C-alpha positions in Angstrom: 2.6 114.1 162.2 -0.8 113.1 160.9 -0.7 110.5 158.2 2.9 109.3 158.9 3.3 105.6 159.8 7.1 105.3 160.4 8.8 102.0 161.2 12.3 101.4 162.6 13.8 98.5 160.6 17.0 96.7 161.2 16.7 93.9 158.6 14.7 93.3 155.4 12.1 91.1 157.1 11.0 93.9 159.4 10.7 96.3 156.5 8.7 93.7 154.6 6.3 92.9 157.5 5.7 96.6 158.4 4.7 97.3 154.8 2.5 94.2 154.6 0.8 94.6 157.9 1.0 98.3 159.0 1.2 100.1 155.6 4.2 102.0 156.9 5.0 105.0 154.7 8.2 106.1 156.3 11.4 104.1 157.0 13.8 104.7 159.8 17.2 102.9 160.3 20.0 103.3 162.8 22.9 104.8 160.8 25.6 103.6 163.2 24.2 100.1 163.4 23.4 99.2 159.8 26.0 99.0 157.0 25.4 100.2 153.4 24.7 96.8 152.0 22.1 96.0 154.6 20.6 99.5 154.3 20.2 98.9 150.5 18.5 95.5 151.2 16.1 97.1 153.8 15.1 99.9 151.5 14.6 97.5 148.6 12.3 95.3 150.7 10.4 98.4 152.0 9.8 99.9 148.6 8.9 96.7 146.8 6.4 95.2 149.4 2.7 96.0 149.0 0.2 96.5 151.8 -1.9 93.4 152.2 -5.0 95.3 153.4 -7.8 93.0 154.6 -7.7 92.3 158.3 -4.7 94.6 158.6 -6.7 97.6 157.3 -8.5 97.8 160.7 -5.2 98.5 162.5 -4.3 101.2 160.0 -7.8 102.8 160.4 -7.3 102.9 164.2 -3.9 104.7 163.7 -5.4 107.1 161.3 -8.5 107.7 163.5 
């Protein structure tokens, strides 16, 4: 769907990096693979990490194009 940038994350670092570099606005996790504690940590990282912009903005612009 237009405007959605979803990322599959299996640990907090991937959630942080996809927010910083790809401005992901939707998070996906494997329910059968990730426990509740890890899921909480991933969501926390995703929600509390800002987009860096700058050189990464060009990539987002291509996706949105």
